[in-house]
C-alpha positions as CSV (number, residue, x, y, z in Angstrom):
1,M,-16.0,17.9,14.4
2,Q,-14.6,18.8,11.0
3,N,-11.1,18.9,12.4
4,L,-11.6,15.6,14.1
5,C,-12.7,14.1,10.7
6,R,-9.6,15.5,9.1
7,L,-7.4,14.1,11.8
8,A,-9.0,10.7,11.3
9,R,-8.2,10.8,7.6
10,L,-4.5,11.2,8.4
11,L,-4.4,7.8,10.0
12,N,-3.1,4.9,8.0
13,L,-5.1,2.0,9.3
14,L,-2.8,-0.7,8.0
15,P,0.1,0.1,10.4
16,L,-2.3,0.3,13.3
17,L,-3.8,-3.1,12.3
18,G,-0.3,-4.4,11.9
19,G,0.5,-3.3,15.4
20,V,-2.6,-5.1,16.8
21,L,-1.6,-8.3,14.8
22,L,2.1,-8.3,15.8
23,Y,1.2,-7.5,19.4
24,S,-1.1,-10.5,19.4
25,L,1.7,-12.7,18.0
26,G,3.9,-11.8,21.0
27,V,1.2,-12.6,23.5
28,G,0.4,-15.8,21.5
29,I,4.0,-17.0,21.9
30,A,3.7,-16.5,25.7
31,H,0.4,-18.4,25.7
32,Y,2.1,-21.3,23.7
33,L,4.9,-21.5,26.3
34,G,2.3,-22.0,29.0
35,I,2.4,-18.5,30.6
36,P,-0.9,-17.4,32.1
37,I,-2.1,-14.3,30.2
38,D,-2.6,-11.1,32.2
39,Y,-5.3,-9.4,30.1
40,G,-4.9,-6.1,32.0
41,K,-1.3,-5.9,30.8
42,Y,-2.4,-7.1,27.4
43,T,-4.8,-4.2,27.0
44,L,-2.6,-1.5,28.5
45,G,0.3,-2.6,26.3
46,Q,-1.8,-2.7,23.2
47,I,-3.1,0.8,23.9
48,W,0.5,2.0,24.5
49,I,1.6,0.7,21.1
50,I,-1.3,2.3,19.3
51,L,-0.6,5.6,21.0
52,I,3.1,5.7,19.9
53,Q,2.0,4.8,16.4
54,L,-0.5,7.7,16.4
55,S,2.0,10.2,17.8
56,S,4.6,9.2,15.1
57,M,1.9,9.6,12.3
58,Y,0.8,13.0,13.5
59,L,4.4,14.3,14.0
60,N,5.4,13.0,10.6
61,Q,2.4,14.8,9.0
62,Y,3.4,18.0,10.8
63,F,7.0,18.1,9.7
64,E,6.1,16.9,6.2
65,T,3.6,19.7,5.6
66,S,5.6,22.3,7.4
67,K,8.4,22.0,4.8
68,N,6.2,23.5,2.2
69,T,2.9,24.8,3.5
70,R,2.2,26.7,0.3
71,K,1.5,23.5,-1.6
72,M,-0.9,22.2,1.0
73,N,-4.4,21.4,-0.3
74,L,-7.0,23.6,1.3
75,K,-9.0,20.6,2.3
76,E,-6.0,19.2,4.2
77,I,-5.7,19.7,7.9
78,P,-3.4,22.7,8.8
79,H,-0.1,21.4,9.9
80,N,-0.4,23.2,13.3
81,R,-3.5,20.9,14.0
82,S,-1.3,17.9,13.3
83,F,1.2,19.2,15.9
84,T,-1.6,19.8,18.4
85,A,-2.8,16.2,17.8
86,S,0.6,14.8,18.3
87,I,1.1,16.7,21.6
88,V,-2.2,15.4,22.9
89,V,-1.4,11.8,21.9
90,L,2.1,12.1,23.5
91,T,0.5,13.4,26.7
92,V,-1.8,10.5,26.8
93,T,1.1,8.2,26.0
94,A,3.0,9.5,29.0
95,S,0.0,8.8,31.2
96,A,-0.4,5.3,29.8
97,T,3.3,4.7,30.4
98,V,3.0,5.7,34.1
99,L,-0.1,3.5,34.4
100,L,1.6,0.6,32.7
101,I,4.7,0.9,34.9
102,R,2.6,1.1,38.1
103,Y,0.3,-1.7,37.1
104,G,2.8,-4.0,35.5
105,D,5.8,-3.8,37.9
106,L,8.0,-3.8,34.8
107,V,11.4,-5.5,34.6
108,P,14.4,-3.8,32.8
109,A,14.0,-5.9,29.7
110,T,10.4,-4.6,29.2
111,L,11.5,-1.0,29.9
112,L,14.3,-1.3,27.4
113,V,12.0,-2.5,24.7
114,M,9.5,0.3,25.5
115,A,12.3,2.9,25.3
116,L,13.6,1.5,22.0
117,A,10.1,1.5,20.5
118,F,9.3,5.0,21.7
119,L,12.6,6.5,20.5
120,G,12.4,4.7,17.2
121,A,8.8,6.0,16.5
122,F,9.5,9.5,17.8
123,F,12.8,10.1,15.9
124,Y,11.4,8.4,12.8
125,A,9.2,11.5,12.3
126,T,11.1,14.2,14.2
127,P,14.1,16.4,13.2
128,P,17.0,16.7,13.5
129,I,17.4,12.9,13.1
130,R,14.1,12.2,11.2
131,L,14.8,8.6,10.4
132,R,12.1,8.7,7.7
133,N,14.5,10.6,5.5
134,S,17.5,8.6,6.4
135,P,18.9,5.5,4.6
136,Y,17.5,3.4,7.4
137,G,13.9,4.7,7.6
138,E,12.3,1.5,6.2
139,L,14.6,-0.7,8.3
140,I,13.7,1.1,11.5
141,N,10.0,0.7,10.7
142,A,10.4,-3.0,10.0
143,I,12.2,-3.6,13.3
144,L,9.6,-1.5,15.2
145,L,6.6,-3.4,13.9
146,S,8.0,-6.8,13.3
147,N,10.3,-7.2,16.3
148,L,9.8,-4.6,19.0
149,V,6.0,-4.8,19.1
150,P,5.8,-8.6,19.7
151,A,8.8,-8.3,22.0
152,L,7.0,-5.8,24.2
153,A,3.9,-7.9,24.2
154,F,5.9,-11.0,25.2
155,T,8.0,-9.4,27.9
156,L,4.9,-7.8,29.5
157,Q,3.6,-11.3,30.1
158,T,6.8,-13.2,30.9
159,D,9.3,-10.6,32.2
160,E,12.0,-12.0,29.9
161,L,12.9,-12.7,26.3
162,H,12.9,-16.1,24.6
163,R,14.5,-17.6,21.5
164,M,11.0,-18.5,20.2
165,L,10.3,-14.8,19.9
166,A,13.3,-14.2,17.7
167,M,12.7,-17.3,15.6
168,S,9.1,-16.2,15.0
169,T,9.6,-12.5,14.2
170,F,12.9,-12.4,12.4
171,P,11.4,-13.8,9.1
172,L,8.8,-11.1,9.2
173,T,11.4,-8.3,9.0
174,P,12.5,-8.9,5.4
175,L,8.9,-9.4,4.4
176,Y,8.1,-5.9,5.7
177,L,11.1,-4.5,3.8
178,A,9.8,-6.2,0.7
179,L,6.4,-4.7,1.3
180,A,8.0,-1.2,1.7
181,I,9.8,-1.6,-1.6
182,S,6.8,-2.8,-3.6
183,S,4.6,0.0,-2.2
184,E,7.2,2.6,-3.4
185,Y,7.2,1.5,-7.0
186,P,3.9,3.4,-7.9
187,H,5.5,6.7,-6.7
188,Y,9.0,6.0,-7.9
189,G,8.9,8.7,-10.6
190,N,7.5,11.4,-8.4
191,D,9.9,10.5,-5.6
192,L,12.9,10.9,-7.9
193,I,11.6,14.3,-9.1
194,N,11.0,15.5,-5.5
195,K,14.3,14.0,-4.4
196,K,12.5,11.9,-1.7
197,Q,14.8,9.6,0.1
198,T,13.3,6.1,0.0
199,I,15.0,2.7,-0.3
200,L,13.9,2.5,-3.9
201,T,15.2,5.9,-5.0
202,R,18.5,5.2,-3.3
203,L,19.0,1.8,-4.9
204,G,17.3,2.4,-8.3
205,W,14.6,0.5,-10.0
206,E,16.5,-2.7,-11.0
207,N,18.6,-3.0,-7.8
208,G,15.4,-2.4,-5.7
209,M,13.7,-5.2,-7.6
210,R,16.7,-7.6,-6.9
211,L,16.7,-6.6,-3.2
212,H,12.9,-7.1,-3.1
213,N,13.2,-10.6,-4.5
214,M,16.1,-11.5,-2.2
215,L,14.2,-10.3,0.9
216,I,11.2,-12.6,0.1
217,I,13.5,-15.6,-0.4
218,T,15.5,-14.7,2.8
219,A,12.3,-14.6,4.9
220,F,11.4,-18.2,4.1
221,L,15.0,-19.3,4.5
222,L,15.0,-17.7,8.0
223,L,11.8,-19.6,8.9
224,A,13.3,-22.9,7.7
225,L,16.4,-22.1,9.8
226,A,14.2,-21.4,12.8
227,V,12.7,-24.9,12.4
228,V,16.2,-26.4,12.4
229,F,17.0,-24.6,15.6
230,G,13.9,-25.7,17.5
231,M,10.8,-23.9,16.3
232,P,7.9,-26.4,16.2
233,F,7.4,-27.5,12.6
234,R,3.6,-27.5,13.1
235,N,3.7,-23.8,13.8
236,A,5.9,-22.9,10.8
237,L,4.1,-25.3,8.3
238,P,1.1,-23.0,7.5
239,V,3.5,-20.2,6.7
240,F,5.4,-22.3,4.1
241,F,2.1,-22.6,2.2
242,V,2.5,-18.8,1.5
243,I,5.7,-19.4,-0.5
244,P,3.8,-19.6,-3.9
245,L,2.4,-16.1,-3.1
246,G,6.0,-14.9,-2.6
247,F,7.1,-16.4,-5.9
248,F,4.1,-14.9,-7.6
249,Q,5.0,-11.5,-6.2
250,I,8.6,-11.9,-7.6
251,W,7.2,-13.0,-11.0
252,Y,4.7,-10.1,-11.1
253,L,7.3,-7.5,-10.4
254,G,9.6,-9.0,-13.0
255,H,6.7,-9.0,-15.4
256,I,6.2,-5.3,-14.9
257,A,10.0,-4.7,-15.3
258,S,9.9,-6.5,-18.6
259,G,7.4,-3.9,-20.0
260,A,4.0,-5.2,-19.0
261,S,1.3,-2.7,-18.1
262,P,1.6,-2.3,-14.3
263,N,-1.3,-2.7,-11.9
264,W,0.3,-0.9,-8.9
265,K,-2.6,-1.5,-6.7
266,A,-2.4,-5.2,-7.2
267,L,1.4,-5.1,-6.5
268,T,0.8,-3.2,-3.2
269,V,-2.0,-5.6,-2.1
270,L,0.2,-8.6,-2.8
271,G,2.9,-7.0,-0.7
272,V,0.5,-6.5,2.2
273,L,-0.8,-10.0,1.9
274,L,2.7,-11.5,1.8
275,Y,3.5,-9.8,5.1
276,G,0.1,-10.0,6.8
277,I,-0.8,-13.6,6.1
278,P,2.4,-15.1,7.7
279,A,2.1,-12.8,10.7
280,Y,-1.5,-13.9,11.1
281,L,-0.8,-17.6,10.6
282,L,2.0,-17.5,13.2
283,S,-0.1,-15.7,15.7
284,F,-3.1,-18.1,15.1
285,T,-1.0,-21.3,15.5
286,F,0.6,-20.1,18.7
287,W,-2.8,-19.2,20.2
288,I,-4.5,-22.5,19.3
289,R,-1.6,-24.8,20.4
């Protein structure tokens, strides 16, 4: 029981909740397009997404702690337990994959999305590739959560891809990258000392801030472009009301850079809201239309 509690503490609930929200967005787009929803596929697909997220988390914990086990806190779960947990979750994932294939009669587009999602999540945490420590780690995570998760949800219901999917999810990718950058600022000094490869340590404080600001602006420009190319304005309109929050995030980070006392928790929460609220609003508007 104690080990189970320690395993539970390893979980970052925000990515799991993000997976649920973005999966709902993909199914919501199918609902908006008039596709009858198969809730059996919905449930199996959602479970599959959660399982690959869990396996990536546990594998990442294992390879992170195995680099220097001497520095592990005695209250932390031993890294071999993380490995066992990841093996168990991967086994369950394999069973869920077989069940999903047999139940869903999956088309090549769906299988391709599943393969990309699994490979991205697996090699994000696992050597020798270990994308987490590569220059593209945050980008891979952004694509996995913002694009592949809703794409899987959509193709499970429709057996095809649709331009509405791209128009709805592409603006979320830069918002996720902006969230990744803002969440790295509180640990910037330690990451430099430990030579941890993050997008912020690679770019530096000032360049990271510029990229953060550009990503937020780019996200709303992509949404405006989506409207021009056919996305219903009534679906995009609620998201445009989040623009002031984006500009506030830009101002607040600049305020910190100018020498103000930082509230890192507030900065991170703002980043989460700036990503989560548009994702929720898009999902909600597709489900109710």
